[in-house]
DRENGU-347701 format. One record per residue (C-alpha): x, y, z; residue number from 1. Coordinates in steps of 0.25 Angstrom, whole numbers. Example, Ala and Ser with C-alpha at 12.3 -4.5 7.8 and 13.67 -1.06 7.14 Angstrom:
% residues 2
pt c1->49	c2->-18	c3->31	resi->1;
pt c1->55	c2->-4	c3->29	resi->2;
END
This chain:
% residues 166
pt c1->-3	c2->74	c3->21	resi->1;
pt c1->-8	c2->76	c3->6	resi->2;
pt c1->2	c2->72	c3->-4	resi->3;
pt c1->2	c2->82	c3->-16	resi->4;
pt c1->7	c2->83	c3->-30	resi->5;
pt c1->19	c2->90	c3->-24	resi->6;
pt c1->22	c2->77	c3->-17	resi->7;
pt c1->21	c2->69	c3->-30	resi->8;
pt c1->36	c2->67	c3->-33	resi->9;
pt c1->42	c2->69	c3->-19	resi->10;
pt c1->46	c2->58	c3->-10	resi->11;
pt c1->38	c2->58	c3->3	resi->12;
pt c1->45	c2->53	c3->15	resi->13;
pt c1->36	c2->45	c3->25	resi->14;
pt c1->39	c2->46	c3->40	resi->15;
pt c1->27	c2->41	c3->47	resi->16;
pt c1->14	c2->32	c3->47	resi->17;
pt c1->5	c2->44	c3->44	resi->18;
pt c1->13	c2->49	c3->33	resi->19;
pt c1->13	c2->35	c3->27	resi->20;
pt c1->-2	c2->33	c3->29	resi->21;
pt c1->-4	c2->47	c3->22	resi->22;
pt c1->5	c2->43	c3->10	resi->23;
pt c1->-2	c2->29	c3->8	resi->24;
pt c1->-15	c2->36	c3->8	resi->25;
pt c1->-10	c2->47	c3->-2	resi->26;
pt c1->-5	c2->36	c3->-11	resi->27;
pt c1->-18	c2->28	c3->-11	resi->28;
pt c1->-26	c2->40	c3->-14	resi->29;
pt c1->-17	c2->43	c3->-26	resi->30;
pt c1->-18	c2->29	c3->-32	resi->31;
pt c1->-24	c2->26	c3->-45	resi->32;
pt c1->-20	c2->12	c3->-49	resi->33;
pt c1->-12	c2->4	c3->-39	resi->34;
pt c1->-8	c2->4	c3->-24	resi->35;
pt c1->3	c2->-6	c3->-19	resi->36;
pt c1->6	c2->-7	c3->-5	resi->37;
pt c1->17	c2->-16	c3->1	resi->38;
pt c1->16	c2->-16	c3->16	resi->39;
pt c1->22	c2->-25	c3->27	resi->40;
pt c1->9	c2->-24	c3->36	resi->41;
pt c1->-1	c2->-15	c3->29	resi->42;
pt c1->2	c2->-4	c3->39	resi->43;
pt c1->-11	c2->-1	c3->46	resi->44;
pt c1->-8	c2->14	c3->47	resi->45;
pt c1->-6	c2->16	c3->33	resi->46;
pt c1->-16	c2->7	c3->26	resi->47;
pt c1->-27	c2->4	c3->35	resi->48;
pt c1->-32	c2->19	c3->37	resi->49;
pt c1->-46	c2->22	c3->31	resi->50;
pt c1->-40	c2->33	c3->22	resi->51;
pt c1->-30	c2->23	c3->15	resi->52;
pt c1->-41	c2->12	c3->14	resi->53;
pt c1->-51	c2->22	c3->8	resi->54;
pt c1->-40	c2->27	c3->-2	resi->55;
pt c1->-37	c2->13	c3->-7	resi->56;
pt c1->-52	c2->10	c3->-8	resi->57;
pt c1->-54	c2->23	c3->-16	resi->58;
pt c1->-42	c2->19	c3->-25	resi->59;
pt c1->-46	c2->5	c3->-29	resi->60;
pt c1->-61	c2->10	c3->-31	resi->61;
pt c1->-58	c2->22	c3->-40	resi->62;
pt c1->-48	c2->16	c3->-49	resi->63;
pt c1->-52	c2->4	c3->-58	resi->64;
pt c1->-39	c2->-4	c3->-58	resi->65;
pt c1->-34	c2->1	c3->-45	resi->66;
pt c1->-28	c2->-9	c3->-35	resi->67;
pt c1->-21	c2->-10	c3->-22	resi->68;
pt c1->-11	c2->-21	c3->-19	resi->69;
pt c1->-5	c2->-23	c3->-5	resi->70;
pt c1->6	c2->-32	c3->0	resi->71;
pt c1->6	c2->-35	c3->15	resi->72;
pt c1->17	c2->-43	c3->21	resi->73;
pt c1->12	c2->-43	c3->35	resi->74;
pt c1->-4	c2->-43	c3->35	resi->75;
pt c1->-7	c2->-47	c3->49	resi->76;
pt c1->-7	c2->-33	c3->55	resi->77;
pt c1->-17	c2->-28	c3->44	resi->78;
pt c1->-26	c2->-40	c3->46	resi->79;
pt c1->-27	c2->-39	c3->61	resi->80;
pt c1->-29	c2->-23	c3->61	resi->81;
pt c1->-41	c2->-24	c3->51	resi->82;
pt c1->-33	c2->-16	c3->40	resi->83;
pt c1->-43	c2->-7	c3->32	resi->84;
pt c1->-35	c2->-10	c3->19	resi->85;
pt c1->-37	c2->-25	c3->21	resi->86;
pt c1->-52	c2->-22	c3->22	resi->87;
pt c1->-52	c2->-14	c3->10	resi->88;
pt c1->-44	c2->-25	c3->2	resi->89;
pt c1->-55	c2->-34	c3->6	resi->90;
pt c1->-66	c2->-25	c3->0	resi->91;
pt c1->-58	c2->-22	c3->-13	resi->92;
pt c1->-50	c2->-35	c3->-14	resi->93;
pt c1->-49	c2->-34	c3->-29	resi->94;
pt c1->-42	c2->-20	c3->-29	resi->95;
pt c1->-34	c2->-21	c3->-16	resi->96;
pt c1->-26	c2->-33	c3->-14	resi->97;
pt c1->-17	c2->-37	c3->-1	resi->98;
pt c1->-7	c2->-47	c3->-3	resi->99;
pt c1->5	c2->-53	c3->5	resi->100;
pt c1->18	c2->-54	c3->-2	resi->101;
pt c1->25	c2->-67	c3->-5	resi->102;
pt c1->35	c2->-71	c3->6	resi->103;
pt c1->46	c2->-69	c3->-5	resi->104;
pt c1->45	c2->-54	c3->-2	resi->105;
pt c1->48	c2->-56	c3->12	resi->106;
pt c1->44	c2->-45	c3->22	resi->107;
pt c1->42	c2->-31	c3->17	resi->108;
pt c1->51	c2->-21	c3->23	resi->109;
pt c1->45	c2->-9	c3->16	resi->110;
pt c1->31	c2->-4	c3->14	resi->111;
pt c1->26	c2->4	c3->2	resi->112;
pt c1->14	c2->8	c3->-6	resi->113;
pt c1->14	c2->11	c3->-21	resi->114;
pt c1->3	c2->18	c3->-29	resi->115;
pt c1->2	c2->18	c3->-44	resi->116;
pt c1->16	c2->15	c3->-46	resi->117;
pt c1->19	c2->30	c3->-43	resi->118;
pt c1->18	c2->33	c3->-29	resi->119;
pt c1->23	c2->25	c3->-16	resi->120;
pt c1->26	c2->25	c3->-2	resi->121;
pt c1->37	c2->16	c3->4	resi->122;
pt c1->42	c2->13	c3->18	resi->123;
pt c1->55	c2->6	c3->18	resi->124;
pt c1->52	c2->0	c3->31	resi->125;
pt c1->37	c2->-5	c3->32	resi->126;
pt c1->36	c2->-3	c3->47	resi->127;
pt c1->41	c2->11	c3->47	resi->128;
pt c1->34	c2->23	c3->41	resi->129;
pt c1->46	c2->30	c3->35	resi->130;
pt c1->46	c2->29	c3->20	resi->131;
pt c1->45	c2->37	c3->7	resi->132;
pt c1->34	c2->39	c3->-3	resi->133;
pt c1->31	c2->46	c3->-17	resi->134;
pt c1->18	c2->50	c3->-24	resi->135;
pt c1->26	c2->49	c3->-37	resi->136;
pt c1->38	c2->40	c3->-38	resi->137;
pt c1->35	c2->30	c3->-49	resi->138;
pt c1->49	c2->24	c3->-50	resi->139;
pt c1->49	c2->20	c3->-35	resi->140;
pt c1->34	c2->17	c3->-35	resi->141;
pt c1->36	c2->8	c3->-47	resi->142;
pt c1->47	c2->0	c3->-40	resi->143;
pt c1->39	c2->-2	c3->-28	resi->144;
pt c1->27	c2->-6	c3->-36	resi->145;
pt c1->35	c2->-17	c3->-44	resi->146;
pt c1->41	c2->-22	c3->-30	resi->147;
pt c1->26	c2->-23	c3->-25	resi->148;
pt c1->21	c2->-30	c3->-38	resi->149;
pt c1->32	c2->-40	c3->-37	resi->150;
pt c1->28	c2->-43	c3->-23	resi->151;
pt c1->13	c2->-43	c3->-26	resi->152;
pt c1->15	c2->-53	c3->-37	resi->153;
pt c1->20	c2->-63	c3->-27	resi->154;
pt c1->10	c2->-59	c3->-16	resi->155;
pt c1->-3	c2->-66	c3->-12	resi->156;
pt c1->-16	c2->-61	c3->-4	resi->157;
pt c1->-13	c2->-62	c3->10	resi->158;
pt c1->-19	c2->-74	c3->17	resi->159;
pt c1->-24	c2->-65	c3->29	resi->160;
pt c1->-30	c2->-55	c3->19	resi->161;
pt c1->-36	c2->-67	c3->11	resi->162;
pt c1->-43	c2->-72	c3->24	resi->163;
pt c1->-49	c2->-58	c3->25	resi->164;
pt c1->-55	c2->-59	c3->11	resi->165;
pt c1->-44	c2->-51	c3->4	resi->166;
END
């Protein structure tokens, strides 16, 4: 599904894995400065497909100060599955960073992605694909960004990813 300017200010209701995957890709393709991802387990269906990885790679290579920060609460599935995003982060470690949150932040119930502090998608229950998104909702995106950055400040590179060279 292509998301057009007509979708800019509409709230998009997410109902399935394929729609979530398409939205994550659309947001990555629109990014200019920053992509923030908070994910319980770095869902393989959303973030390990070649289109998404290519979009992130193009994003960080095309924009001088672009960066991707990813917080992952449970990293074992991604490591065991040979996640493509982890491989990309290994190659572009100065621009794509994957951390685990401080235990003070507990378990993540939701999952979200914020792009440039303007666009987002969010699933209130990380293990389900029902959620909402918007290509232009700066107030909601800014709140999610602030929440993410507060967790990022206390996070650290994952020992599992460090072992892989990230």
